[in-house]
C-alpha positions as CSV (number, residue, x, y, z in Angstrom):
1,X,14.4,-1.7,11.8
2,X,12.6,0.3,13.4
3,X,8.7,1.8,13.6
4,X,10.0,4.9,12.0
5,X,11.6,3.1,9.3
6,X,9.3,0.6,8.4
7,X,6.9,3.9,8.0
8,X,9.6,5.0,5.5
9,X,10.1,2.2,3.7
10,X,6.6,1.5,3.6
11,X,6.5,5.4,1.9
12,X,9.1,4.6,-0.1
13,X,7.3,1.3,-1.5
14,X,4.1,3.4,-1.7
15,X,6.3,5.9,-4.2
16,X,7.4,3.5,-6.7
17,X,3.6,2.3,-7.3
18,X,2.0,5.1,-7.6
19,X,2.8,6.1,-11.2
20,X,1.3,3.0,-12.2
21,X,-1.9,3.7,-10.0
22,X,-2.3,7.1,-11.2
23,X,-1.4,6.3,-14.9
24,X,-5.2,4.6,-14.6
25,X,-6.5,7.6,-12.7
26,X,-6.3,6.6,-8.8
27,X,-4.1,7.4,-6.3
28,X,-2.9,5.2,-2.9
29,X,-2.5,6.9,0.8
30,X,-0.5,5.3,3.9
31,X,-3.5,5.7,6.5
32,X,-1.4,3.4,9.1
33,X,0.6,0.0,10.6
34,X,-0.2,-1.5,12.9
35,X,-0.3,-4.9,15.2
36,X,3.2,-4.8,15.6
37,X,4.8,-2.8,12.1
38,X,2.7,-6.3,10.7
39,X,0.4,-4.7,9.0
40,X,0.0,-1.9,6.5
41,X,-3.6,0.1,6.0
42,X,-3.7,2.1,2.8
43,X,-6.6,3.7,0.9
44,X,-7.5,3.7,-2.6
45,X,-8.3,6.7,-4.2
46,X,-9.4,7.7,-7.7
47,X,-10.2,5.4,-10.7
48,X,-9.1,2.7,-7.7
49,X,-12.0,3.2,-5.7
50,X,-14.0,1.3,-8.2
51,X,-11.9,-0.5,-10.0
52,X,-13.2,-3.9,-10.5
53,X,-9.7,-5.1,-10.1
54,X,-8.1,-3.5,-7.5
55,X,-8.1,-6.2,-4.8
56,X,-5.5,-8.1,-7.1
57,X,-3.9,-4.8,-7.7
58,X,-4.0,-4.5,-3.8
59,X,-2.6,-8.2,-3.2
60,X,-0.1,-8.0,-6.4
61,X,0.9,-4.6,-6.9
62,X,1.2,-3.0,-3.6
63,X,1.3,-5.6,-0.7
64,X,3.7,-7.5,-3.0
65,X,6.1,-3.9,-3.5
66,X,5.7,-3.4,0.2
67,X,6.8,-6.7,1.0
68,X,9.7,-6.6,-1.4
69,X,10.7,-2.9,1.0
70,X,9.6,-4.3,4.4
71,X,9.9,-7.9,5.2
72,X,7.9,-8.2,7.8
73,X,4.8,-6.8,6.7
74,X,2.5,-9.5,6.7
75,X,-1.1,-7.7,5.6
76,X,-1.5,-4.7,3.5
77,X,-5.7,-3.7,4.1
78,X,-7.6,-0.8,2.0
79,X,-9.5,0.8,3.6
80,X,-12.4,2.2,2.2
81,X,-14.4,5.6,3.1
């Protein structure tokens, strides 16, 4: 899978999970894909920023969905502003 294909598939994964985040007043943006396409940096937005379960959402929801689309991804991290 090329870097461009990785990016496209990560975006597809985010599009799949975005409606769930938006239903709670949040959202997510892709910031970058680094470390030889194994690390995804995202930014949780809106209600997700101060949510007490955002780390669970990040690992159980976002990371799992991204890995379903791109198995070579090892980690997904949230970058706060």
